[in-house]
Every structure is written in structure tokens, then in C-alpha cells.
N, C-alpha and C positions, 0 to 999 in steps of 0.2 A: 243639589249637593247636600250631603248630610254628614258632616265630620264631627269629631269630638269638639272642635272649636265652635262650630255652629250650635251644637247642643248645649255647650257651656253658656254661651251668651243667651240662648233662649231660656234656659233655666234661671239665670241671674235676672233677666228681664221680668220673668214671671214673679220672682221673689222681690222685685224692686231693689236689686242690689247692683253694684258696679263691679267690674272685673279687675282683679289685681294680676298683672302679668309681670313675671320676674325673668330678667335676662341673666344668664351666666354663660361663660365660655366653656364649651366641652373640652375636657382634658386639663382644666386648671383646678388644682395643681396636677392632677392625673385623672385618667378615665374612671378608675375604681372610685376615687373620691367624688367624681361627678355624679355617679349613681347614688351615692349616699347623700350628697348635698340636695339632689332633687327630692329625695324622701323627706329631708328636713324642711325644705321649702313647702312641700305639699302639706306636711303636718302643721306648718305655720299658717296655712289657709290660702296659699297662693292658688289661683285658679288655672293659670296657663303658664307653661314654661317656654321661654324663648331661648333656644339653645344655639349659641354661636359656634359655627364651624371654624376652627382656627385657620388663620390665613396670614401670610407673611406681610401683606400690604393692605391692612384694613383702613382704607382712606376715609371712611365715614365715621371712624371711631376716634375718640380722644385718647389721652395718655393711659387712663386706667384700663380700658378694654384692649388697647394695643399691647400693653404689657401682659395682660391676661393671655392674649394669643401667643405671645412669645413664650410664656411659661408652658402653655399647652403644647406648642410645637417642640419645645425643649424636652418635654416629658415623653416625647415619642408619639403624640397623638396624630393619627392619620384619618382619612375619610372612612376607611373600613373599620378602624378602631372606634370611631364615633358611632358608626352604625351598629356595631356590636354593643356599645354602651347603651344606645337607645333600646335595642332588643332586650337587654337585661332590665332596663327600667320597666319595660312593658310586662315583664314577668310578674310584677307586683303592683303596677299602677296603670290607670287609664287617664292620667292627667293629660290634657291636650299639649302637644309639643309643636312649636313653630321652629323650623330650622332657619336661622339667621345666617346668610351666607353671601359670599362674593362669587360672581359668575365663573371665574377661572377655576375655582375649586370643583365645580361641577363639569365644566367643559373638558378639563384635563383628562378625565376618565370616560368621557362620553356623556353628553347631557341626559339622553333618554335612560341610559343605564343608571346614572346617578339618581334620577328621580324614582325609577323603579325600585332601586335598592333602598332608598330612604323611606319610601312608602311602605315597603315590605317590613322594614325595621320598626315602623310605628310612628313615623312623622306624619302630622296632620296638615301642615301648611308650610309654605315657604315665604320668606321675606328676603328677596334678592336685592342687595343694596345698590348694585351697579347695573341693573337691567331696567332701563327706562321703558315705559309703555310702548313708545314708538319702535323699539327694537325687539319687542317680546312676542310678536306674532308667530315666528317659527317654533316657539317653545310652548305655547299655550295648550296645544293638544296633549302634550305629555302630562301636564298637571291634571287636566280633565279626565284623561284615561285612568289616572291613578286615584281619582276622587280626593285630591288634596287642594286646600285653599291656597290662593295666591294673594298674599297680603300686599297692599300697595301703600307707598309713602306719599303724603301730601305735605308740603312745606309752606311757610308764610309767603314765599315768593311765587308760589304756583298760581298762575292766573285762573280766573273763573272758568274760562272755556276749557282749560286743561283739567281742572278739577272734575268737570262734567265728564270728560273723556275717560279719565282715570277711574272714576266711580263706576262707569259702565262695565269695565273689565275686572273690577276688584270683587273679591268674595271673602268670607270669613269676618274680616273687619278692616277698617281703614286705620292706618297708623298715622296719626296727626303729629308731625314733627313741630313741637311747640315754639321753636326758635331756629334761627339760622346757625350754621356751624356744625361741629361734630358732637358725638356723645360726651356726656360728662355732667357731674353735679353742678348746679348753679345756685345762686343765692335766693332766687325766687322764680316762680312761674312767669314766663314771658307775658307781657301785656297784650301781645298779639294773638295769644292762644284762643281766647274766647271768640274773637272775631273769626278766626280761621275755622273753628268748630262750626260756627253758624253757617259759614260759606259752604262747608262740606255737607252739612245736614240739608241744605237746600237741594242737593244733587243726589242724595242716596238715603236709603233706609237702613243701610248697614251700620253696625255699631262702630263708634269712633273711639279709639284708645289714644290717649295723649302720652307722649314720651319725649325723651331728650331733656335732661336737666332736673328730673324729679328725684329728690334725695332725702326728704324728711317726712315724718307723718303729716305735718301741716301742709307741705307742698303736695303730698299725695291726695290729701282731702280736697285741696283747692282744685287740682286737676280732675278729680272724680266729680266735682260739682259741674264741671264744664262738659264732660263727655260721658261715655258709657264704660270706660275702663282706663286704667293707668298702667304705664310701663315703667318699671324701675330697673335700671341696669347697673351703672357704674357704682352707685352707693352700695349695692349688694355685693358686687364683685370685690370692691374694696374691703368690705367688712369681713367676708370669708377669708380674704388674703391676709388681713391684719391679725385675725385670730389664729390660734394654733391649729395645725392640721390633725386634730383629735376630735373625738366625740364631744368633749366638753367645749372645745373651741367652736365647733359647728353649731352646738346648741345655743351658745351665746350669740352667734351671728344670726341664727334663725329667730331668736327672741327679738333682735333688732328689726328683722323683716316683719315679724308678727305685729309689731306696733304700727307699722305702716299699713299692713293689711287691715287691721282693726279700724284705723282712721278712715280708710276707704269704705269699709263696710258700714260705718256709722253715718255716711252721707245720705 
């Protein structure tokens, strides 16, 4: 497999740099704004975009991302609208895009059709929050057929034998959930993150990106020292929502992101 995600990590490894992955919810505050926000994030130095497909019951997400999904749905964002949004991003950008989604959003219109449509729009990988490895076998062929990565989550409570099994079927990168619970900014990186990364590294050569709870430049740098990349979501979603929905507001939010990117790149 050779996706934009794979190539991004290869390039960063060669340069001895860590990846900065930014999560935003597609359609928050609307789909046109999402296209513009992705451009601001790319200009700020973000390496990979994790784009949330809005869903009414995002159980793995904390308050910030739940509210972002509500705003996106309220603005009229649909699966087809998000795919059109990604196609428009592709008109001017090759930044890798991971679609962060819940299974129902894909099953409701036909799983194979959803994967085909997303791949054609320009999605490079999928992170499906509620599709455990044990139930993924019927779906794996569709990902392979479309040459898209399947990002797997590993948490602090995942036993070693299951880490080994998950790593076998993962590609692109491993998403290391640094702590128990839902998404959201925390006061510090969990003490369990370093040990979890070591356990994962014993079972795979894939890059490991650390997420859940990273919200400041210092925390981003800490996480970057432990793994191969850092995922920042709620802090970025919050910042863009707090700023005005204007070019000036987005630039201020992107400047906030750039500080975290720079902290990661200095590691």
C-alpha cells in the first residue's frame, strides 16, 4: 500500500521529524468554511488532516467534538456534502486526509459504496471509532480494494496479546489513545502514554501517533518525544469556534495551531 499517509510518514522519518495531525469536524461551522480551515491548517504546517464525519451520537468524543458535530449537522452537512468538500480540498491540496467516522454513517448508505465514494473524493485512510478488529473482517477487503489505510486505535487497557493482533491488521499508523475516556483537552499527558507506546512498538514498525488530551505546545512536544506523531483535536476545534468566522479569526486560530506544530517539529 502506498498512500499519501504512508508517504508523509516516510518523508518525515527521513527528515527526522514528527508528524502533526490536526482533527477538525467537517461542516463546522459549515462545509465551505471547512475547505478554508484546511488551507489555514496546511499553511500552519499541519502534516495530516483528520476530518470528522458529523454524527448524532459520537460516543468516543467529549463535549467539544460533540458540539462540533451538532453545529455541523445543524448547518446541513451530509455524507455527500462532506465528500464534495473533500473533492474541493483536493482541487488545491494533496495533504493526507483521514476520515474519522462512526460505522452507522457508512452502513446507512451501503458500506462498500461509502468507501468507494470517499476514496474517489480523496480520502486516504479511515479511523472507525466503533468498529473493533474482531468485527472488521467483512469490511477489510473494501479498504484494500480502494488502497486506503485503516487506522487502528490502541488504548491503555488493551492487553498485549490484542495489541499484537491489532498491529497485524493496521496500516498507515497506529493511533495511541494516551488515556482512558473520551476526547478532550487535559492538564497533562497521561503517565501511561510512554509505557503504552513502548508496548505498541514491540509489535509493529508502523508509526505511532499519540492523541486524546493534547492541547498545548508543551504537551504536543511531550507527546512527540514519545511517538512518531501527535494528534490534536479538541483544542483546535475550540480555537476555531471561539474565533470569529472570518479570515482574520481563522488566521488567529491557525497561529495558535502553528505554535503547537513548531513545538512538535523542534523535538
